[in-house]
N, C-alpha and C positions, 0 to 999 in steps of 0.2 A: 555450712552451706550458706554461701554469700549471694545475696539478691542476684549477683550476675548470673550465676549457676544456675538459681532458680527460673531466671528467665531465658536462660536459654534450654533448660529443660521442656519449659511450656511453648516455645519453638517446635524444636524439635519433634515433640510427643504432644500435639496441641490436645486429642482426645484423650489421652491418658491421664494427661497432666488435667485436665476439667473434672475427672472420676476422684481423684487422689488429692489427698490431704498433704501439701508440701510446706515444710516450714525451715524459715529461713532464720537459723538462729543469730545472723551477722556477726560470726566470730572471725576475726581475721586468722589467714594462713601463715601465721608467724611463729609457731609454737612448735617445739621440738617431739618427737614421737614419746607418749607417754609423759608428758610433760604434767607436773602437779599443778601447776596453773589453769593448764588446759583442761583438766579433770573436773576443776574447780567451778569454773566458769560452765563446763556445760551442763554438771549437775545443777548450777544455780538457774540456768536459760529454760533446761528441758521441765524443771519442777512447774514452770507457768502452765504447761500444756497438759501435764497428767498428774 
């Protein structure tokens, strides 16, 4: 999810947005499905939160 998408969720669902933890991994939408580089980037970024 990119920051703009996170902001849009907050605008559309303000009450729910305040109750949930939404993490923006700031990964651009440039990858093909099942791309190995994308998988690695996701794993690296998600590790910070769990």
